[in-house]
C-alpha positions, -999 to 999 in steps of 0.1 A, spaced: 375 -310 -40 344 -330 -31 352 -367 -28 320 -387 -29 317 -425 -33 291 -451 -37 298 -485 -23 280 -517 -34 290 -544 -9 283 -580 -1 303 -608 16 321 -617 -17 332 -584 -30 329 -546 -27 326 -521 -56 338 -486 -48 322 -462 -73 340 -428 -74 314 -401 -83 338 -376 -98 354 -398 -124 330 -427 -124 358 -451 -118 351 -484 -100 375 -502 -77 368 -539 -69 379 -555 -36 374 -592 -33 369 -607 1 384 -642 -4 364 -653 27 357 -689 34 319 -694 39 309 -700 75 307 -736 88 274 -753 89 274 -787 105 244 -810 105 232 -827 137 234 -817 173 262 -818 197 264 -837 230 279 -817 258 308 -833 275 310 -862 250 329 -870 219 304 -852 197 313 -819 214 345 -818 193 324 -810 162 308 -781 180 342 -767 190 353 -770 153 322 -751 142 329 -724 167 365 -720 156 355 -718 119 328 -692 127 353 -672 147 377 -674 117 349 -663 94 341 -632 116 378 -623 117 380 -626 79 350 -604 76 365 -577 99 397 -578 79 377 -574 46 358 -544 60 390 -528 71 404 -532 36 374 -514 22 376 -487 49 413 -481 41 405 -475 4 378 -449 12 394 -432 43 399 -399 26 363 -394 12 338 -368 23 306 -389 19 296 -425 13 264 -439 -2 262 -476 8 241 -502 -11 239 -539 -14 220 -571 -6 218 -588 27 235 -581 59 269 -570 46 260 -533 42 248 -532 78 278 -550 91 301 -526 71 283 -496 85 289 -509 121 326 -514 113 327 -479 97 311 -463 128 339 -477 150 363 -455 132 360 -421 149 370 -401 118 345 -420 96 313 -420 118 294 -392 101 304 -398 64 276 -423 56 248 -404 39 225 -432 32 223 -470 31 198 -488 9 191 -524 -2 202 -531 -38 203 -563 -58 231 -574 -81 239 -546 -106 261 -542 -136 289 -517 -133 271 -492 -155 240 -496 -133 261 -489 -102 276 -458 -118 242 -445 -128 227 -452 -94 255 -434 -76 253 -405 -101 216 -402 -96 219 -403 -58 245 -375 -56 228 -353 -83 195 -355 -63 214 -344 -32 228 -314 -51 194 -303 -62 177 -304 -28 
C-alpha cells in the first residue's frame, strides 16, 4: 500500500494530510516565541545578565522546535513519500530535521512555499500534487 502524505507546517502547528483517505492530523507546537530584548548589552557589566537571559530563552526555543519536529516525524515515520509546504522557515528547518533521520532522508519529494490554507484547500493541493506525479 502506498502511504503518501502532504505536510503543511509552520512554527505554530503542523497539518498532516493523508493522501489515501484525505484525513488531516493536527499537531500543535505549544512553543514560546523567541526572546527579543531591546537595547544593547555591555560585556562584563550588569547589563550582560539580560544578554545571558536572551541566550537561554533562545536555546529553549530551539530545543522546543527540535522536540516539535520530532513529534511530527514520529507521526509520519512509516510513510513512503512526503510533500512539504508552508510559509517561512519552518518547512526548511523541518526538512533539515528529517534529513538527520537516516531512514527518512529520501522520502521528501518536494518542498514549496504556501500561505495559510483551509483544510479543504490543503487536501485539494496534496491530491493535485500526487495525481500529477502519477500521470508523469
